[in-house]
N, C-alpha and C positions, 0 to 999 in steps of 0.2 A: 885167421878164421878160428873160432873156438872149436874144440873137439866136442863130440857128442856128449861127453860127461859134463862139460862146462855149460851146456845150453840149459835154460830153464825148461822144466818138463811141461808146465801148463800155461806158459806165458803167451796167450793168443792175442792180447791187445797191447803188447809192449810198444811204448813210444819213447823216443828220446828227443828232448827239446832241440838238440843241435842237428837232428836228421829230419828229412821230409820224405814222406811216401805219398805218391799220387794215386788216387783211386778213380775209377770210371766204370759206370755201368751203362751199356748202350743196347738198344733193342726197340721193339721186339719184332721177331719174325718167326713164322711157323718153322719148326725143326725140319719138316719135310722139304723145305726150300734151301736148306744148307747143304752144299756139296761136301763130299769127303775132304778131310784135311782143311776145313774152313777156318780153323784157328790160325794157321800159318800166315796168311796175308794180314790179318788183323794184328797179330803179334809183331810181325816185321815192321808194319807201319808205326806202331807205338814205339818200338825200339829205335827206329830211325828218327822219330820226332824227339824222343828223349835225348838222343845223341846230339841232334841239331840244337837243342835248347841248352844242354849242360856241357857238351864237349866230351862226354864220356859215356860208356855203355852202362846200363843198369847192372847192379850187383845181383839182382834177382828179378823175376817176373812171374807172376801167377796169372794165367789166363785160361779161358775156356768158355764154352757156351752153357755151362751148368749153373750160372749165377741166378739169383732171384732178387726180388725187391722186398724191402721192409714194408710194413703197412703204410707208413708215411710216404715212402717213395711211390708205392702203387697209387695212392690217392693223388699225388702230384702228377704222375704220368697219365692217369685216367682223366684228370681235370684238364690237362693240356690238349687232349685229343679233340679234333674238330667235331 
């Protein structure tokens, strides 16, 4: 693992062709319906699925209920609603 001094300072979209990062956005639900610590079960399920698929645990995972949608994602999400 590189030390803090070796890490790029502003590299927020770094990709390496030999590595893959899976991304998912799922929702929506009113925040008032989310119980305390509701990130835990979702995080555990994704970690277990990752392990089942790859045979190893993820090196990192960023999760939480604070995500949003881009304009394009919002358009698609709203278009798919009944």
